[in-house]
N, C-alpha and C positions, 0 to 999 in steps of 0.2 A: 895275358888274364891269370891273376892269383886264383891257385886251386886252394882245394878246403885244409889239405897239407898243411901250406904258407899261415892260414886261417890259426890252423890248431898250432901250428909252431908259436906264433906271434903272441897266442892265449898261453902257452903255456898249459895246454891240454891235450889229449890222446884227438885222432880226428874222430871218432867214432861220437866222442862227445860233441864237438864243435859241431858232428853235424845232428846231431840230436837236441844242440842249444837252436840254432838255424831253421830245423824244422819245426820244432815245439811238439815234436815226438819223443816222449822217455822223460823220463825225470831228468833236472840237471837243475843245481840252485839257483838263486836270481843273483846272485853274486856272480856265480861261473858263464849264465846264460849276458850278464849283461857286458862281461871282461872279450865272450864270444863275439859277441855282437858288434863293439869299439874295434875288434881287430879287422872284423870283414868289413866295416865300415872305412876302414882308413889305409887296407889293401883294395877295396873297391869289388869285393867279391862279390858276386847276385847267385842264389842259389837258383839251380838249374828248374824248373817245374818240370822238364821232364825223366831227369833225374830222379827227381823225389817220388814221383809216380812210380818209378819201377821200384823202389825202396816200401812205400805204402801201399801201392796198387791203385790209388787214388789221383787221379787229375788235376783237380779241384778245376772241374770245369763243367760247363752245367751247357747241355744242347737247349737250344729255344727255334722252338717251328714255329711260324706263322705267314699268312696269307700274305698282308700287307704290312710294308712300313713305311708309308707316306702317306696315311690316313689317323685322323687324331686319335680314335680308341686305341688302338695297336701299337702306335707312339705312345704313346702315356704309359700303357701296363710296360710298355718294352723299358721306358725309363725306372719306372718304380724297382723294374728285376735287376738289370741293370746294377743299379745304387744299394741295394740290399746285397748282391753278391761281393761288389767289392768292397763292401763294407763287412762280410765274413772272409774275406780273403778267396774269392772265387773270381773264373774268368768266365766267358761266356760265347758260343761258337751259333750263329744264329744263321738258320735253312729258312730261305723265304720260299713257302711251297706256292706253286705255279699251278692253273689248272691243269696242266700236261699230266696224263695219267704216267707218263713214263719218268717225265720228273720225280713225278711222287714216289712210286715206287723204288725209285733210285735212294733218296732221301732215309727210304724206312729201310730199305733193305743192305744198302752199303752204309751208309753212312753214315746213322746213328746207332749201328749195331756193329760195324767194324773200326769204329774212332772212336778214341778213349773220351768216354764222360762220363760224370760218376751221374747224373740224372738230366731225366729230360721234362721240358715244358710245353704243349702243347696249347698253341694261346690260339682261339675265334677259330679251331679246325677239326669238326666233327670227324675224330679216329673210327676208323672199321673196326671191327673182330679180329679180323686179321694182321691190322697197324698194332693192335694193341698186343696180341701175341707176341709179335715183333719186339715192339718196345720190351716187355715184359719178360723175354729172352734173355735181355742186359742184364736181369737178376737187379735194377737198379730203381730208384724211387721217380715217379710219376706223376707229375700232376697235369690237370686238363682244366684251363681257364676260358670261360664263355659258353659253357651249357652243359647237362649231363653225360656221363660215357661211361658205358659197363665196362666193370671190370677196373677201373684207378680211381681215384679221390680225383673230385672236382671243387671250382669254385665258379658262381655265378650269380647278378641279379635273378628275379625273378621280372620277366619281360613283361607279362599279364598282369602283373597286381601294378607294377609300376605306372603302365598306362593308365590302368582303370583307376588308381587314384590320382592321375593327373588328370582325366577325365571329371572323377568326380570332384576335384579341387575346382570346376567351372561351373558345375551344376549348384555346388554348393551356395557359388556366388551368384546365383539366378537365370544364368543360361540353359537355352532350353536349343538352341540352333548351335549345334556345337559340330563341324566338321574335322574327320580326321584328316590328317594329307600325311602319310607314311610313305613306305616303301611299295614298290614292285613285287606282288609274290610270284610275278614267275622269273625274279634276280634276285632269288632269298642268299641272306647270308647263309652260312653252318648255322643251326639249331633254330633254323626258318625263326628267325628275329621278328622280321617285319610280321610276319604271320601272327606273332603272340603278341606283340602291339597292337595289332588291330584288334583281336581277339579282346586284350583288355578295354581296348575301350566299347566295343559291340559291349561288353558285361555289362561296364558302370551305365551305357544310356539305357538298357535292357531292366535292369534293376530301378532305373529312376522313369521307365514309364517311356520312354524315348526312341524316336525312327531312327538309328542307324544306316541303316542299308545303302539309303540314296545320298549318304552324307560322307563321303570317303572318294577319296580323290590318292591315286598312285604319282608316284614320282622317285626321279632319283635320288639315294640318299646323300646328300651335300645340298652348300649354300645355294649356288646355282639350280638344283633342281628344286628349291623351296621356294626359291626365287620364280620362276617360271611357272610351276603351279599354283603358286597364291596368287601371282598375275593374272591367270585366264578366269579364276573363281571371285578373285575381289573385284575384278574391274567389272564383273555384269551384277547391279544391284541385285536383281533376283536371284541370284547365284549366293550371294553376300552373305556367309553367316555371322554370330555377334562375336564366335570366338573358337578357335583351331587349335587342336592337341598335335602337335609335330610328330613324329615317327621322332627323329632327333634336334637333338639341337641347332645344327647344324641348318635341317629343314626350318625350324623355327626363325634362326637367325634371316635366311633366304624369304620368310614369311613377311616379317617384318620390314627389312630393303624392301619388300614390293609394297605395304601398306604406305609406305613414309613417299613411295614414288607416285603414287595414286591420290595423298592427300589424305591419304585415311589415318586418324590418330588411332594409336593405341598407348593406352587401353579404354578409352574415352569411346571409342567407336568400335574396336574391336579388341581382345583379347587373344593372348598367345602365350601359349605355358608348352614346354618343352623335355627333353630326356637326355641327361648325361652329365651334364657340369662342363660343357664345353669350355676352353678358356675366354672364348668370344662373349659368353655368356653376359658377363657383369657388363661388359663395354657397349650392349644393346639393350641393357636392363630386363633381361630374359628371366622370368620364371621359369625356374627348371628344379627337375628330380636329380640329383648328385648322384652318381655309382662311384664316384672315387677312383678309375682304375689302375694309377701308379701305384695306388694301397693294394687292390688285386693281385698286382705282379707281386711285391714287396711282401706278400699274405702265401702266394705260391711259392717263391723262395724260401721262406719260413719251417711250409710243410717239405718240401724236398728233403732241407738240411734238417728238420728234425724227424723225416721216414724210416732211418733205422730205429731209431726208440718205439714205433708206434707199433701195436701189435697187427700183424701178419694178417688176422682174421678180418680187421677192420681195415687194412689201408684200402680194396678197393670197394666198398662200401658208401664211404666215408663223401657227403654232398655236401656241399658247405654255400649255403643261400646268402647272400649278404644284403643288409638296407643299406637303403639311399636314403638322402636328405635332401629337404626340399628347401629349396631358396628362393624366398618369394622377393620380389622387386618390381618393378614397376609394368611390366607389360599384362597382368591382371588385374580387371576390376568386374562391377557388375558390368550387364549389359545396358545398352543407351535406356531402353523401353523402363527398366528399373528404376536408374536415376530420377528420367523424368518424373515419373511419378510421383520419385519419392522429394522433388523438389516442387510438385506441382501440392 
């Protein structure tokens, strides 16, 4: 394998100039840089990231801590992070966090502290004060994504507000018998997503003077969970609402599948609204509030790359609440009674 000395000799420059040209650090004229790059290409020379990190003190590697890699939201965020890092010339090391306390301790006490990473992004993980202290001991940028974390900048949507808006959408359409099909409060995700989305539903119902406490069902937060939960409710005409606010798009898709199986027309007999902006939403004509997780991941990367220039006093206090986007499709309309009255 060719060495930097060979590249320098072919380009007619010193080894230090060749090194600066290939690392992008330090001034080198554009013509010299092009000559060095051409020489490296001809010789098949590849800059060693480990060697570069010894010189610059940077590994150009970001540690990403995540609880799941096979769930839609987390996969989308990770895709956004990876794309943004690659575009900026960075690599990532992924640490999947299991419920095991010892494994979690090893990630924070050993891997993130002792391994060479330039920054850390925590996705959907509610870090403890001890874990924040450990990460801050790195002296490198840290960003949390999914909810507020004391001591570090974070990015998230307002789960209470987005569910309030989803419920108010149905109320505005004329619905009064509205069911919330959400996650089980005994199986909470970090940042209490199930609890917050239920709170948003109840807030909207109370503001409209509607009873909400008896119109709540807890289901697993996925398509099969939405399907099974909706099947139980919709199969009994006495329980059947005119509209359903799903805790997430996957639950909403399961609801639409259950309705179709029972011969219930969406939206003429049942309106369904979701939250997230899942890739399945357009296929099922689902009206949903999109939270753009890939864009959240890209923003997290921008924040860690910009962090060295940010005022130190602001670093741990910034909380970025991102807006959601309403996409109206064919799963929502006015309730059957309102349409019948209009026709009469």
